[in-house]
C-alpha positions in Angstrom: 104.0 75.0 71.5 100.7 76.9 72.0 102.0 78.1 75.3 105.2 79.4 73.8 103.2 81.3 71.1 100.8 82.8 73.7 103.7 83.9 75.8 105.5 85.4 72.8 102.3 87.2 71.9 102.0 88.6 75.4 105.6 89.9 75.4 105.4 91.4 71.9 102.4 93.8 72.6 103.9 95.2 75.8 106.8 97.0 74.0 104.4 98.1 71.3 102.0 99.5 73.8 104.7 101.3 75.8 106.5 102.5 72.6 103.4 103.3 70.7 100.8 105.0 72.8 100.2 103.7 76.4 97.4 106.0 77.2 94.9 104.8 74.6 95.8 101.1 75.4 95.1 101.7 79.1 91.7 103.4 78.5 90.1 100.5 76.7 91.5 98.1 79.2 90.0 100.2 82.0 86.6 100.2 80.4 86.4 96.5 79.6 88.5 94.4 81.9 87.3 94.1 85.5 90.7 93.2 87.0 92.7 95.9 85.2 90.5 98.8 86.0 90.9 98.2 89.7 94.7 98.6 89.5 94.7 101.3 86.9 91.7 103.2 88.4 93.6 103.1 91.7 96.4 105.0 90.0 94.2 107.4 88.0 92.2 109.0 90.8 95.4 109.5 92.9 96.5 112.2 90.5 94.8 115.4 91.4 95.8 118.7 89.8 96.5 121.1 92.6 96.2 124.8 92.6 99.4 126.8 92.7 101.2 126.6 96.1 101.2 129.5 98.5 104.4 131.5 99.1 105.9 130.3 102.3 107.7 132.7 104.7 109.8 130.0 106.5 110.7 126.3 106.4 107.9 125.4 108.9 105.3 126.8 106.4 107.0 124.9 103.5 106.8 121.6 105.4 103.2 122.1 106.5 102.1 123.2 103.0 104.0 120.2 101.5 102.2 117.8 103.8 98.9 119.3 102.9 99.7 119.0 99.2 100.8 115.4 99.7 97.4 114.5 101.0 95.4 116.6 98.5 97.3 115.2 95.5 96.9 111.6 96.7 93.3 111.4 98.0 93.0 107.6 97.5 96.5 106.9 98.9 96.4 109.0 102.1 94.4 109.3 105.3 93.8 112.0 107.8 92.6 110.1 110.9 94.7 109.0 113.9 97.4 106.6 112.9 97.0 103.0 114.2 99.1 101.8 117.0 100.9 99.4 114.7 102.0 100.9 111.4 102.9 98.9 108.3 105.9 101.0 107.3 107.6 104.3 108.2 109.8 105.5 105.4 111.6 108.9 105.9 112.3 111.0 102.9 114.4 114.0 102.1 113.1 116.3 99.4 115.5 118.7 97.8 113.8 121.6 95.9 114.8 124.0 93.1 114.2 127.7 93.7 110.8 127.5 92.1 109.6 124.7 94.4 109.9 121.9 91.9 111.5 118.7 93.1 115.2 118.5 92.4 116.0 115.2 94.2 114.4 112.8 96.6 116.4 110.6 98.9 115.5 108.0 101.4 116.8 108.6 104.9 115.1 105.5 106.4 114.0 102.4 104.5 111.3 100.4 106.2 112.2 96.8 107.2 109.0 95.5 105.7 106.7 96.7 102.9 109.6 98.1 101.0 107.2 99.1 98.2 106.0 102.0 100.4 109.2 103.9 99.6 108.2 104.0 95.9 104.6 105.0 96.9 106.1 107.9 99.0 108.3 109.0 96.1 105.4 109.0 93.7 103.3 111.0 96.2 106.0 113.6 96.5 106.2 114.0 92.8 102.5 114.3 92.4 102.2 117.0 95.0 104.9 119.2 93.4 105.6 122.1 93.1 105.9 123.2 96.7 106.1 127.0 96.2 108.9 129.4 95.6 111.7 128.9 98.1 114.3 131.2 96.5 114.0 133.7 99.4 114.5 131.0 102.1 117.9 130.0 103.4 119.6 127.2 101.7 119.7 124.2 101.6 116.3 124.0 100.0 115.5 120.7 101.6 112.9 119.3 104.0 112.2 115.9 105.5 108.9 114.1 105.7 108.1 110.9 107.5 105.3 108.8 105.9 103.1 106.8 108.3 101.7 103.9 106.3 98.8 101.8 107.5 98.1 98.2 106.5 96.1 99.3 103.4 99.2 101.2 102.2 97.6 104.6 102.7 99.9 107.2 104.2 99.7 110.2 106.5 102.6 112.7 106.6 103.9 112.9 110.1 104.0 116.7 109.8 100.2 116.7 109.8 100.0 114.2 112.7 102.2 116.4 114.8 99.9 119.4 114.0 97.0 117.4 115.4 95.2 117.0 112.1 
């Protein structure tokens, strides 16, 4: 009986927190609970407000700038060193842009066979790094592909930067 009441109490506050005000509920939890801050702090520092993107003259510049923005916007979820010989996962994403460089649609070209959660990590990283700059003067379709090289710790490196020797 006590277990049922405690479970009911746990499920009732969750909708109230999400419907009421999730940000204030998260802040006290981060300050007081040692387990919650690690997971919530891991998400909080990953969001970095980026300066406005540069205007790109061609799709190669768009891809390179997008890769740089992915790393800059996700400092705790990315790496810049040489990728390990064995990678955890390699999702391949297609990012469709609006004329202003905002994300219109993200699709998965290649799902990894393991660590399927890395697809969602890649999608979130793409959204955090947006916008990618005005592409209205570039030829359509306003799309680019990016391959995410995930290590065991679930940190990624955009393959575009790996090819550039960064």
